[in-house]
MARBA-378960 format. One line per field, with one value per residue (C-alpha): residue number from 1; residue in three letters; x, y, z. Coordinates in steps of 0.1 Angstrom, whole numbers, padded with zeros to 4 digits. Each point is the difference from the previous one (the first is absolute). Example, Ala and Ser with C-alpha at 12.3 -4.5 7.8 and 13.67 -1.06 7.14 Angstrom:
<atoms>
seq	(1/2)
type	(ALA/SER)
u	(0123/0014)
v	(-0045/0034)
w	(0078/-0007)
</atoms>
This chain:
<atoms>
seq	(1/2/3/4/5/6/7/8/9/10/11/12/13/14/15/16/17/18/19/20/21/22/23/24/25/26/27/28/29/30/31/32/33/34/35/36/37/38/39/40/41/42/43/44/45/46/47/48/49/50/51/52/53/54/55/56/57/58/59/60/61/62/63/64/65/66/67/68/69/70/71/72/73/74/75/76/77/78/79/80/81/82/83/84/85/86/87/88/89/90/91/92/93/94/95/96/97/98/99/100/101/102/103/104/105/106/107/108/109/110/111/112/113/114/115/116)
type	(MET/ASN/ILE/SER/SER/ILE/VAL/VAL/GLN/VAL/ASN/ARG/ASP/ASN/TYR/ASP/LYS/LEU/VAL/GLU/LEU/LEU/LYS/ASN/SER/ASP/LEU/CYS/ASP/TYR/HIS/PHE/GLY/ASP/LYS/LEU/LYS/GLY/LYS/ILE/ILE/VAL/THR/ILE/GLU/GLY/GLU/ASP/VAL/SER/GLU/GLU/ILE/LYS/LYS/LEU/THR/ALA/ILE/GLN/ALA/MET/PRO/ARG/VAL/ILE/ALA/ALA/ASP/MET/MET/GLN/THR/TYR/GLN/GLU/ASP/MET/LEU/SER/ASP/GLU/ILE/GLU/LYS/LEU/GLU/ALA/ALA/ASP/PRO/VAL/PRO/ALA/MET/LEU/HIS/ASP/ASP/THR/LEU/ASP/VAL/ARG/ASP/ILE/VAL/TYR/ASN/GLY/ASP/LEU/LYS/LYS/LYS/PHE)
u	(-0119/0036/0030/0036/0034/0028/0037/0017/0038/0019/0036/0005/0011/-0035/-0019/-0013/-0011/-0018/-0018/-0013/-0011/-0019/-0016/-0012/-0014/-0035/0013/0008/0004/0036/0006/0037/0034/0037/0022/0032/-0015/-0019/-0033/-0034/-0033/-0033/-0035/-0023/-0037/-0023/-0035/0016/0033/0002/-0002/0028/0022/-0005/0012/0029/0011/-0002/0022/0025/0002/0007/0034/0026/-0018/0023/-0027/-0035/-0015/-0033/0007/-0034/-0035/-0035/-0029/-0034/-0018/0026/-0006/-0037/0005/0022/-0025/-0028/0022/0007/-0036/-0011/0026/-0008/0018/0005/0027/-0013/0022/-0019/-0032/0018/-0010/0024/0031/0021/0011/0035/0004/-0007/0033/-0001/0025/-0009/0028/0034/0020/0011/0006/0030)
v	(0051/-0013/0017/-0011/0012/0004/0002/0022/-0002/0030/0012/0023/0028/-0002/-0005/0036/0003/-0033/0007/0033/-0018/-0027/0026/0020/-0031/-0012/-0036/-0003/0015/0006/-0010/0000/-0011/-0004/0021/-0017/-0035/0013/-0014/0017/-0013/0009/-0015/-0004/-0005/-0015/-0014/-0034/-0017/0011/0037/-0006/-0017/0029/0024/-0022/-0003/0037/0006/-0026/0019/0034/0016/-0007/-0032/-0029/-0024/0003/-0031/-0007/-0010/-0004/0002/0003/-0011/0008/-0030/-0024/0014/-0005/-0036/-0007/0016/-0022/-0031/0009/0008/-0034/-0020/-0019/0019/-0033/-0023/-0033/-0019/0014/-0017/-0034/-0022/-0028/0022/-0007/0032/-0014/0001/0038/0019/0037/0021/0035/0004/0003/0012/-0035/-0012/0023)
w	(-0052/0000/0017/-0005/0011/-0025/0007/-0026/-0004/-0013/-0003/0030/-0024/-0016/0032/0005/-0036/0000/0034/-0015/-0032/0021/0023/-0031/-0018/0003/0003/0037/0034/0012/0037/0007/-0012/0007/-0023/0010/-0008/-0031/0012/-0002/0014/-0018/0000/-0029/-0001/-0025/-0005/-0010/-0006/-0036/0010/0025/-0025/-0025/0027/0010/-0036/-0004/0031/-0013/-0033/0016/-0006/0027/0013/0004/0012/0015/0016/0018/0036/0017/-0012/0015/-0020/0014/-0015/0014/0035/-0003/-0011/0030/0024/-0014/0005/0036/0007/-0015/0019/0032/0028/0019/-0015/-0012/0024/0029/-0013/-0003/0030/-0011/0003/0031/0017/0004/-0038/-0001/-0005/0009/-0020/0012/0024/-0016/0031/0009/-0035/-0008)
</atoms>
């Protein structure tokens, strides 16, 4: 399952009509928008990327839409791959296994308070 957010741009005079059209479509879920800026946020879902692209293209082709662009996406299979990589990785950094490393050569960059 894939889920993506779409920002739809519209002329503010057409905002209410387009929001109603999006809400009544089977393409997406309306979440919120800003009439003064002419921006609407929706999400689309699909079994794969091609289904999402079809829905995005259909939204782009709707009357009154100036532009519709995918902003963020979540792909279930990508998350599973990343979880597998994390689970397979050694939790201890390789440098901590290196007996030849001089501790004076280790630079800690975790505290930024004194750097700026």
